[in-house]
C-alpha positions as semicolon CSV with decimal commas, in nm:
position;residue;x (nm);y (nm);z (nm)
1;M;-7,784;-10,540;-0,679
2;M;-7,595;-10,654;-0,984
3;T;-7,549;-11,005;-1,111
4;R;-7,306;-11,143;-1,366
5;R;-7,564;-11,071;-1,635
6;N;-7,588;-10,708;-1,533
7;V;-7,212;-10,679;-1,538
8;L;-7,201;-10,769;-1,903
9;S;-7,458;-10,506;-1,981
10;V;-7,303;-10,239;-1,767
11;F;-6,941;-10,340;-1,809
12;G;-6,768;-10,477;-2,118
13;I;-6,692;-10,838;-2,079
14;Y;-6,403;-10,905;-2,299
15;V;-6,054;-10,858;-2,413
16;I;-5,900;-10,819;-2,749
17;I;-5,646;-10,984;-2,965
18;A;-5,506;-10,745;-3,226
19;I;-5,142;-10,838;-3,226
20;A;-5,185;-11,184;-3,371
21;H;-5,395;-11,070;-3,665
22;A;-5,187;-10,762;-3,723
23;N;-4,872;-10,974;-3,744
24;G;-5,037;-11,255;-3,934
25;N;-4,962;-11,504;-3,658
26;S;-5,314;-11,636;-3,596
27;Q;-5,340;-11,979;-3,755
28;N;-5,585;-12,266;-3,763
29;I;-5,495;-12,594;-3,597
30;E;-5,686;-12,918;-3,618
31;G;-5,931;-12,972;-3,338
32;K;-6,272;-13,130;-3,321
33;T;-6,527;-12,984;-3,085
34;E;-6,724;-13,250;-2,901
35;I;-7,045;-13,136;-2,731
36;I;-7,096;-13,369;-2,434
37;H;-7,396;-13,200;-2,267
38;E;-7,663;-12,975;-2,414
39;W;-7,990;-12,823;-2,299
40;V;-8,265;-12,605;-2,436
41;T;-8,378;-12,565;-2,074
42;L;-8,165;-12,676;-1,780
43;D;-8,309;-12,954;-1,566
44;Y;-8,230;-13,076;-1,213
45;D;-8,181;-13,437;-1,110
46;L;-8,458;-13,443;-0,849
47;P;-8,738;-13,693;-0,776
48;P;-9,039;-13,608;-1,000
49;P;-9,278;-13,537;-0,708
50;M;-9,026;-13,299;-0,550
51;K;-8,961;-13,128;-0,883
52;R;-9,334;-13,082;-0,946
53;S;-9,383;-12,941;-0,597
54;L;-9,096;-12,694;-0,643
55;I;-9,241;-12,580;-0,977
56;D;-9,590;-12,541;-0,829
57;Q;-9,448;-12,326;-0,546
58;K;-9,240;-12,118;-0,793
59;L;-8,928;-12,242;-0,615
60;L;-8,815;-12,386;-0,948
61;I;-8,858;-12,168;-1,258
62;P;-8,674;-12,353;-1,539
63;E;-8,651;-12,048;-1,767
64;N;-8,447;-11,867;-1,500
65;L;-8,170;-12,128;-1,500
66;A;-7,850;-12,035;-1,685
67;L;-7,504;-12,195;-1,679
68;T;-7,220;-11,960;-1,594
69;E;-6,901;-12,133;-1,473
70;M;-6,765;-12,487;-1,479
71;D;-6,464;-12,699;-1,385
72;V;-6,382;-13,064;-1,433
73;I;-6,172;-13,337;-1,273
74;R;-6,119;-13,678;-1,436
75;G;-6,423;-13,611;-1,655
76;R;-6,653;-13,519;-1,367
77;I;-6,804;-13,178;-1,434
78;F;-6,907;-12,914;-1,180
79;T;-7,112;-12,609;-1,280
80;T;-7,260;-12,293;-1,134
81;I;-7,607;-12,152;-1,193
82;G;-7,613;-11,789;-1,084
83;R;-7,906;-11,688;-0,865
84;T;-7,808;-11,349;-0,723
85;S;-8,097;-11,171;-0,896
86;K;-8,350;-11,436;-0,999
87;P;-8,601;-11,652;-0,813
88;G;-8,678;-12,017;-0,876
89;I;-8,324;-12,159;-0,863
90;P;-8,304;-12,429;-0,592
91;A;-7,931;-12,505;-0,628
92;S;-7,647;-12,285;-0,750
93;L;-7,360;-12,539;-0,726
94;N;-7,405;-12,865;-0,917
95;T;-7,243;-13,159;-1,086
96;V;-7,363;-13,273;-1,429
97;I;-7,485;-13,626;-1,493
98;K;-7,639;-13,798;-1,794
99;R;-7,921;-14,050;-1,780
100;N;-8,083;-14,214;-2,083
101;G;-7,914;-13,962;-2,309
102;K;-8,043;-13,659;-2,115
103;S;-7,824;-13,427;-1,906
104;F;-7,917;-13,311;-1,556
105;S;-7,777;-13,076;-1,290
106;K;-7,730;-13,257;-0,959
107;P;-7,698;-13,030;-0,651
108;F;-7,358;-13,042;-0,478
109;P;-7,280;-13,114;-0,199
110;S;-7,657;-13,159;-0,167
111;L;-7,982;-12,974;-0,220
112;R;-7,991;-12,891;0,152
113;L;-7,644;-12,731;0,137
114;N;-7,770;-12,499;-0,138
115;R;-8,054;-12,371;0,080
116;A;-8,127;-11,998;0,041
117;G;-8,098;-11,801;0,364
118;D;-7,876;-12,058;0,538
119;C;-7,528;-11,908;0,567
120;N;-7,378;-12,254;0,624
121;S;-7,494;-12,333;0,270
122;I;-7,403;-12,204;-0,076
123;Q;-7,616;-11,904;-0,172
124;S;-7,495;-11,812;-0,521
125;A;-7,179;-11,976;-0,653
126;S;-7,009;-11,724;-0,882
127;G;-6,677;-11,895;-0,947
128;I;-6,526;-12,240;-0,897
129;K;-6,183;-12,399;-0,930
130;I;-6,075;-12,759;-0,869
131;D;-5,728;-12,844;-0,740
132;P;-5,650;-13,176;-0,917
133;N;-5,374;-13,249;-0,664
134;T;-5,609;-13,270;-0,367
135;N;-5,962;-13,309;-0,509
136;Y;-6,052;-12,982;-0,339
137;L;-6,329;-12,772;-0,494
138;W;-6,285;-12,397;-0,429
139;V;-6,613;-12,204;-0,446
140;L;-6,680;-11,829;-0,446
141;D;-7,018;-11,754;-0,291
142;E;-7,181;-11,414;-0,344
143;G;-7,412;-11,467;-0,046
144;Q;-7,714;-11,329;-0,231
145;V;-8,030;-11,489;-0,373
146;N;-8,294;-11,308;-0,581
147;N;-8,155;-10,964;-0,486
148;I;-8,161;-11,044;-0,113
149;R;-7,824;-11,052;0,065
150;F;-7,866;-11,331;0,317
151;C;-7,498;-11,385;0,397
152;R;-7,153;-11,234;0,371
153;R;-6,946;-11,322;0,066
154;K;-6,719;-11,618;0,125
155;L;-6,467;-11,858;-0,024
156;V;-6,544;-12,219;0,065
157;I;-6,338;-12,532;-0,006
158;F;-6,501;-12,875;-0,026
159;C;-6,340;-13,218;-0,041
160;I;-6,509;-13,363;-0,349
161;R;-6,480;-13,722;-0,228
162;T;-6,643;-13,665;0,111
163;R;-6,860;-13,366;0,009
164;K;-6,751;-13,196;0,332
165;E;-6,639;-12,838;0,381
166;V;-6,272;-12,814;0,484
167;F;-6,209;-12,437;0,474
168;R;-6,402;-12,111;0,481
169;H;-6,292;-11,751;0,440
170;I;-6,540;-11,471;0,505
171;F;-6,439;-11,167;0,301
172;P;-6,393;-10,870;0,538
173;D;-6,527;-10,523;0,467
174;S;-6,168;-10,406;0,416
175;V;-6,147;-10,580;0,076
176;L;-6,505;-10,519;-0,043
177;S;-6,695;-10,221;-0,180
178;E;-7,066;-10,156;-0,195
179;S;-7,051;-10,240;-0,566
180;S;-6,836;-10,555;-0,528
181;M;-6,920;-10,861;-0,735
182;L;-6,683;-11,159;-0,715
183;F;-6,679;-11,345;-1,046
184;D;-6,382;-11,573;-1,093
185;L;-6,060;-11,694;-0,934
186;T;-5,730;-11,860;-1,011
187;L;-5,513;-12,061;-0,771
188;D;-5,144;-12,039;-0,687
189;R;-4,920;-12,308;-0,535
190;D;-4,640;-12,233;-0,289
191;Q;-4,410;-12,536;-0,297
192;E;-4,655;-12,830;-0,293
193;L;-4,934;-12,639;-0,118
194;T;-5,213;-12,465;-0,308
195;R;-5,208;-12,164;-0,081
196;Y;-5,341;-11,855;-0,260
197;A;-5,661;-11,769;-0,443
198;Y;-5,664;-11,461;-0,666
199;V;-6,024;-11,340;-0,687
200;V;-6,154;-11,087;-0,940
201;D;-6,399;-10,820;-0,827
202;S;-6,525;-10,712;-1,167
203;I;-6,765;-10,436;-1,069
204;A;-6,532;-10,265;-0,822
205;S;-6,229;-10,336;-1,047
206;K;-6,013;-10,502;-0,782
207;L;-5,804;-10,816;-0,739
208;I;-5,841;-10,981;-0,397
209;V;-5,583;-11,226;-0,260
210;V;-5,684;-11,498;-0,012
211;D;-5,415;-11,683;0,185
212;V;-5,563;-12,009;0,314
213;V;-5,275;-12,067;0,558
214;T;-5,337;-11,745;0,751
215;N;-5,706;-11,717;0,650
216;T;-5,654;-11,352;0,559
217;S;-5,720;-11,146;0,248
218;W;-5,596;-10,820;0,096
219;L;-5,660;-10,633;-0,227
220;F;-5,492;-10,461;-0,520
221;S;-5,647;-10,196;-0,741
222;H;-5,497;-10,061;-1,063
223;P;-5,621;-9,882;-1,379
224;S;-5,554;-10,202;-1,576
225;M;-5,845;-10,362;-1,389
226;K;-6,101;-10,112;-1,517
227;G;-6,318;-10,142;-1,825
228;E;-6,304;-9,903;-2,120
229;V;-6,620;-9,753;-2,270
230;S;-6,463;-9,768;-2,616
231;A;-6,443;-10,149;-2,587
232;G;-6,798;-10,199;-2,465
233;N;-6,976;-10,327;-2,777
234;I;-6,983;-10,707;-2,797
235;T;-7,137;-10,861;-3,109
236;V;-7,213;-11,232;-3,129
237;N;-7,394;-11,372;-3,433
238;R;-7,511;-11,023;-3,536
239;E;-7,656;-10,939;-3,193
240;T;-7,482;-10,665;-2,992
241;I;-7,476;-10,590;-2,621
242;F;-7,291;-10,309;-2,446
243;S;-7,090;-10,352;-2,131
244;R;-6,817;-10,179;-1,931
245;G;-6,693;-10,453;-1,698
246;G;-6,366;-10,456;-1,512
247;I;-6,119;-10,737;-1,445
248;N;-6,269;-11,077;-1,525
249;G;-6,051;-11,334;-1,702
250;I;-5,757;-11,450;-1,489
251;S;-5,518;-11,746;-1,475
252;T;-5,179;-11,848;-1,333
253;T;-4,877;-11,987;-1,516
254;S;-4,781;-12,350;-1,456
255;D;-4,458;-12,244;-1,281
256;F;-4,665;-12,016;-1,052
257;K;-4,446;-11,714;-1,121
258;F;-4,699;-11,496;-1,305
259;V;-5,069;-11,420;-1,324
260;Y;-5,227;-11,297;-1,648
261;Y;-5,557;-11,112;-1,655
262;F;-5,781;-10,890;-1,863
263;S;-6,082;-10,671;-1,805
264;V;-6,426;-10,727;-1,944
265;A;-6,426;-10,412;-2,158
266;S;-6,065;-10,371;-2,257
267;F;-5,848;-10,472;-2,548
268;K;-5,543;-10,523;-2,325
269;T;-5,395;-10,825;-2,151
270;W;-5,175;-10,783;-1,844
271;Q;-4,908;-10,972;-1,651
272;I;-4,817;-10,941;-1,281
273;P;-4,561;-11,151;-1,085
274;T;-4,711;-11,370;-0,813
275;S;-4,434;-11,249;-0,580
276;I;-4,614;-10,913;-0,572
277;L;-4,959;-11,061;-0,517
278;R;-4,839;-11,291;-0,237
279;N;-4,703;-10,998;-0,038
280;P;-4,973;-10,840;0,183
281;S;-4,742;-10,543;0,240
282;A;-4,709;-10,460;-0,131
283;D;-4,875;-10,127;-0,213
284;S;-5,020;-9,971;-0,528
285;I;-4,683;-9,820;-0,620
286;T;-4,517;-10,163;-0,610
287;F;-4,799;-10,311;-0,817
288;D;-4,774;-10,030;-1,073
289;E;-4,399;-10,079;-1,104
290;N;-4,437;-10,451;-1,179
291;V;-4,756;-10,488;-1,383
292;R;-4,700;-10,506;-1,759
293;M;-4,926;-10,502;-2,065
294;I;-4,834;-10,791;-2,294
295;G;-5,058;-10,720;-2,591
296;I;-5,374;-10,587;-2,752
297;R;-5,628;-10,844;-2,859
298;Q;-5,888;-10,837;-3,132
299;H;-6,193;-11,017;-2,997
300;H;-6,387;-11,018;-2,673
301;A;-6,340;-11,307;-2,427
302;V;-6,491;-11,368;-2,085
303;S;-6,285;-11,666;-1,965
304;L;-5,914;-11,739;-1,938
305;T;-5,739;-12,061;-1,842
306;S;-5,389;-12,202;-1,873
307;G;-5,220;-12,533;-1,934
308;T;-4,863;-12,648;-1,894
309;R;-4,757;-12,443;-2,197
310;S;-5,040;-12,230;-2,331
311;F;-5,328;-12,000;-2,238
312;F;-5,680;-12,037;-2,380
313;F;-5,967;-11,790;-2,416
314;P;-6,276;-11,742;-2,634
315;A;-6,302;-11,511;-2,935
316;L;-6,670;-11,430;-2,912
317;E;-6,719;-11,235;-3,233
318;I;-6,591;-11,524;-3,447
319;N;-6,736;-11,813;-3,242
320;D;-6,394;-11,958;-3,172
321;I;-6,150;-12,040;-2,895
322;L;-5,793;-11,915;-2,922
323;K;-5,472;-12,069;-2,795
324;W;-5,178;-11,848;-2,703
325;D;-4,853;-12,046;-2,713
326;R;-4,686;-11,867;-2,425
327;K;-4,375;-12,085;-2,423
328;Q;-4,313;-12,016;-2,793
329;D;-4,336;-11,641;-2,741
330;I;-4,109;-11,659;-2,436
331;H;-3,854;-11,827;-2,664
332;I;-3,899;-11,552;-2,924
333;D;-3,881;-11,262;-2,677
334;G;-3,612;-11,405;-2,451
335;S;-3,790;-11,418;-2,115
336;E;-4,133;-11,413;-1,955
337;E;-4,059;-11,066;-1,820
338;E;-4,046;-10,947;-2,184
339;V;-4,296;-11,181;-2,352
340;N;-4,560;-11,038;-2,586
341;L;-4,888;-11,185;-2,708
342;R;-4,810;-11,308;-3,060
343;S;-4,851;-11,677;-3,135
344;L;-5,226;-11,735;-3,153
345;Q;-5,406;-12,033;-3,301
346;M;-5,777;-12,077;-3,370
347;L;-5,896;-12,406;-3,225
348;S;-6,244;-12,469;-3,357
349;P;-6,450;-12,208;-3,543
350;T;-6,815;-12,312;-3,519
351;T;-7,147;-12,149;-3,441
352;A;-7,176;-12,415;-3,168
353;L;-6,943;-12,190;-2,964
354;N;-7,226;-11,944;-2,908
355;F;-7,085;-11,722;-2,630
356;A;-6,817;-11,950;-2,487
357;D;-6,742;-11,911;-2,116
358;G;-6,590;-12,098;-1,818
359;M;-6,294;-12,296;-1,959
360;H;-6,071;-12,551;-1,786
361;I;-5,829;-12,830;-1,879
362;D;-5,856;-13,195;-1,776
363;N;-5,665;-13,497;-1,910
364;G;-5,550;-13,320;-2,226
365;F;-5,889;-13,168;-2,311
366;L;-6,004;-12,808;-2,289
367;Y;-6,359;-12,805;-2,149
368;F;-6,589;-12,506;-2,192
369;V;-6,944;-12,378;-2,139
370;T;-7,158;-12,191;-2,390
371;N;-7,456;-12,001;-2,255
372;K;-7,579;-11,753;-2,521
373;F;-7,536;-11,480;-2,267
374;H;-7,594;-11,207;-2,526
375;K;-7,941;-11,352;-2,587
376;V;-8,005;-11,376;-2,212
377;R;-7,916;-11,008;-2,184
378;L;-8,129;-10,905;-2,483
379;G;-8,423;-11,124;-2,385
380;T;-8,406;-11,319;-2,714
381;L;-8,333;-11,665;-2,569
382;D;-8,560;-11,921;-2,739
383;F;-8,691;-12,204;-2,519
384;S;-8,886;-12,372;-2,800
385;G;-8,580;-12,555;-2,931
386;D;-8,610;-12,399;-3,278
387;D;-8,286;-12,208;-3,220
388;G;-8,096;-12,515;-3,100
389;P;-7,957;-12,570;-2,749
390;N;-7,921;-12,266;-2,525
391;F;-7,653;-12,418;-2,303
392;T;-7,377;-12,663;-2,386
393;I;-7,065;-12,813;-2,233
394;G;-6,803;-12,921;-2,482
395;K;-6,440;-13,019;-2,507
396;I;-6,148;-12,994;-2,751
397;F;-5,826;-13,194;-2,733
398;V;-5,529;-12,961;-2,675
399;G;-5,267;-13,205;-2,543
400;E;-5,191;-13,015;-2,222
401;E;-5,272;-13,059;-1,855
402;S;-5,405;-12,804;-1,609
403;Y;-5,154;-12,547;-1,486
404;L;-5,232;-12,671;-1,133
405;L;-5,147;-13,038;-1,177
406;G;-4,840;-13,131;-0,973
407;T;-4,622;-13,442;-0,960
408;H;-4,743;-13,578;-0,625
409;P;-5,123;-13,555;-0,613
410;K;-5,280;-13,662;-0,284
411;S;-5,658;-13,685;-0,264
412;C;-5,842;-13,534;0,032
413;Q;-5,985;-13,773;0,290
């Protein structure tokens, strides 16, 4: 079985940004990166006797813990720790707390509801999204722990306030392949209802749509979702890994008319109307007639998120995060149907952004994870502390809100 780590080695994890540099439109803007959590080794918020017992039984192996995804609501951070192929990870879905200056992962909804082998619990959270209008946490669960498939893959929604599950979709065989690996998702609102989840299947190179009203799902497949061998080399701080991954970064526009995405190993960024994705009767011909490449990028990036105006993604080779001013380029090109990727700004070049991942916007700030994934893949991760923190969560002020935030939020009960 493959995990997210394997995908990066087998599939290329990033997209490229050539247009901005070629046209001279990439510019620096002021932005200070604030690191709010950092770890050499991740640690759980568990009673010391329980933690010691878990370590003694090899049910907790700290060196196997690695941050992958995150989301945030009103400053409260949720993270995922992938455990599809490693032992010793007691909880995959967590919040992050700080006590006496030290950061901890706190199992969510609880340690019990992260129990391996219990299909009513989270097995391996691979992607998360928070709807700020409802306080709903959407969780992709791979259903696998330490290379053992205990459960079917599912999409689960929790009410954050009550910690209770409010929705579950079991992915049917009709949308999955033997090689499927669900990595990330973006949400789409129909009127005032967050109704659709667009889920990326990076290994099988598919985009799966889940409709929470009908509790059904369907898929789209297109050459744009595949990786390219020629784009497989990813170099971060002079260390190179090779990968050939398919569709990975994905996000929705704030007017919910378009989805943008890119593949792990491809230099191209694509646009597709949500009207096509929402239609379960749309076929591959319809998709092909409506999908459009908007630009070629210059650096690899694993994560994509959007605000009210702009899109944001890492630039791994230069330890930076880039902002694409979509609204400005729509003004230049005349319409979103004709927009091209041009107006790029570098937010915060710093070696602290050592393999930036999982990015989301909350209260004007862009939050992100760094996880030194290239070192995880190469086996060069240093747990002595001499090489600085291995995992961080930081934020940069960007002055935008999440693409999902509506005008009439109503918290779940």
